C-alpha positions in Angstrom: 0.0 0.0 0.0 2.8 2.4 0.8 4.4 1.7 -2.6 1.1 2.7 -4.3 1.2 6.2 -2.6 4.7 6.8 -3.8 3.6 6.3 -7.4 2.1 9.8 -7.6 3.2 13.3 -6.8 1.9 16.8 -7.3 3.0 19.1 -10.1 4.2 22.2 -8.3 3.1 24.4 -11.3 -0.5 23.3 -11.9 -1.1 21.6 -8.6 -2.5 18.4 -10.1 -1.7 15.0 -8.7 -0.2 12.8 -11.4 1.6 9.5 -11.8 5.4 9.9 -11.4 5.9 8.6 -14.9 4.2 11.8 -16.1 6.3 14.1 -13.9 9.9 15.3 -14.0 11.9 15.9 -10.9 13.3 19.4 -10.5 17.0 18.4 -10.5 16.6 16.9 -14.0 15.5 20.2 -15.5 18.1 22.3 -17.3 19.0 25.4 -15.3 17.9 27.8 -18.1 14.4 26.2 -18.0 14.4 26.3 -14.2 15.1 30.0 -14.3 12.0 30.4 -16.5 10.0 28.5 -14.0 11.3 30.5 -11.0 10.3 33.8 -12.7 6.6 32.8 -12.1 7.2 30.4 -9.2 9.9 31.8 -6.9 9.3 29.0 -4.5 10.3 26.3 -7.1 12.8 24.0 -5.4 15.0 20.9 -6.0 12.4 18.8 -4.3 9.6 19.7 -6.6 8.1 18.0 -9.7 6.6 19.4 -12.9 4.3 17.7 -15.3 5.3 17.2 -18.9 2.7 19.6 -20.1 3.9 22.5 -17.9 7.5 21.7 -18.6 6.9 21.8 -22.4 5.2 25.2 -21.9 8.3 26.5 -20.1 10.6 25.0 -22.8 8.7 26.8 -25.5 9.0 30.1 -23.6 12.7 29.6 -23.2 13.1 28.9 -26.9 11.0 31.9 -27.8 13.2 34.1 -25.6 16.4 32.7 -27.2 14.9 33.5 -30.7 13.9 37.0 -29.6 17.4 37.7 -28.2 18.9 36.4 -31.5 16.6 38.6 -33.5 17.6 41.6 -31.4 21.3 40.9 -32.2 20.4 40.6 -35.9 18.5 43.8 -35.7 21.4 45.6 -34.1 23.7 44.4 -36.9 21.1 45.4 -39.5 21.0 48.9 -37.9 24.8 49.1 -38.0 24.7 48.3 -41.7 22.1 50.9 -42.3 24.0 53.5 -40.3 27.1 52.7 -42.3 25.3 53.0 -45.6 23.9 56.3 -44.5 27.5 57.5 -43.7 28.5 55.9 -47.0 31.1 53.7 -45.3 32.0 50.1 -46.0 31.9 47.7 -43.1 35.1 45.6 -42.6 34.6 41.9 -43.0 35.4 41.1 -39.4 34.7 44.1 -37.2 37.0 46.9 -36.6 37.0 50.4 -38.0 35.0 50.8 -41.2 36.9 51.5 -44.4 36.3 55.0 -45.8 33.9 55.3 -48.6 35.5 55.5 -52.1 35.9 58.9 -53.7 32.9 59.9 -55.9 33.0 58.2 -59.2 35.4 55.4 -58.1 34.4 51.8 -57.6 36.2 49.2 -55.6 
């Protein structure tokens, strides 16, 4: 009988009692995902469990935040290119100081 009780646990996020096969123990979750969880649930601890549905939701949020951060980096690079074009400068291939624009009428 005691063994049957240990086969279920409560998801700390949704509060539902589920079979342990449908739950993930907190120590098994990547730290980046755990940080996403702690933003909404500051009391999340190493003793807690999360159901697969809730974990997948936090995984999706984490991936979305990574993609948004990557897009911001791309946007910054795009802005740098636009600014350089406005100044009529050529960007160097690997960073550094931009090369001066060619004199009018000259091509490189």
